[in-house]
C-alpha positions, 0 to 999 in steps of 0.5 A: 565103341565103350564098355564097363567091367563088372567086378566084385569083391568077392564069389556070389555078392550079385554080380550077376544081379547088378549087371542086368540092372545097371543093362536095362538102366542104360537101355532105359536111357535109349542106347543099344546094350550088348553084355560078355561073360568071358569066363563061367563055371557051373555050367549045365550040357543043354542040347540048343539049335541041334548042337549040344554045348555048355551054357552059365546061367549069368552068362544066359541072364545077361544075354536075356538083357542085350539089345541084340543077339550074340552067338553064346559062343561070344558072349561066354567064350570059355564057359566049364562045368564044375562049379569051382574055379574057373582056370582050374576048371580049365586044367582038368579039362585041359582047356588053357585060355587066353586073354588074346582069344577074350579080347577078340570076342569083345571086340567083335560085341563091340562093333555091334553094340554102343556099349557093353557090359563084360562082367566078370567072375569071382572077384577083383584077381581071380585066375585066367591061368596059369600068368594072367588074371581077370584082372589083365583082361580088364586092362588090356580091354581098358574100360572103366570099372564098376565095383559091386559090394556084397554087404557083410562082415568084411566087405569094407577090408575086400571093398578098400582092397579091390579099389586100390587094386585096380586103380593101382592098374591104371584104370576108372573106378567108375562107381560102386553099388552097395548089395545088400545079400542079406537081411540077416547082415549087422550094421549094413548101414555103417558099412554103406556109410563107412564105404561111402567116406572112403572108396574113391568112386561114386555110389551108384545105388543101394539095392536092396537085399530081394530074392524075386526082384529083376531086373527093371527092379533093380535097375530102380535103384541104380543111378548110371548117370554117374558111369555114362558121364565117365564112358562116354566122356573118354577119348 
């Protein structure tokens, strides 16, 4: 089975926007694709099929692009109501998040899909518990990583530091996406050029600012061929 781990240079850089676009593009290639959002915060209580539970909008967007129906608790094992750092939200309700729980959930999804897209929360080193981060989950899964760069002031350093950490942990940086998160950002072209010269991975595409763009529109901006070559070339 195969997978991708989608991370970002920070929170609010458009990871979900890009992840659903990647899923749409992969489905267009004929792949049976599923998603996972291991940890989420900023969830809302809903009543669904006679059961009350927390639901995260990012996780629901990922679910909508999936080729198959995945139970929500498998798709998003840890969901918290406050829109704060997930490990702090977990502490507030007395929950200890565990990597083995997340690994088992991912394995369940992998067993049914040809490729699973795992979207992190916030940036690369967001804590899961007192000792581990989402980077440790990425290492445990062993999936190639896609880095979403929110193009704004400071993104060059954030992107290079993230890429350095990803590679230092022995993972493959399979590609990066330039997400233009604000039309007011200065020097967009110069920032993207600087990153293209310095990041040790292919630019999969640049997603222009468009608050209404859906998954198909985002998919049209992305080239997933380098990802497929990396993912399916792995032993």
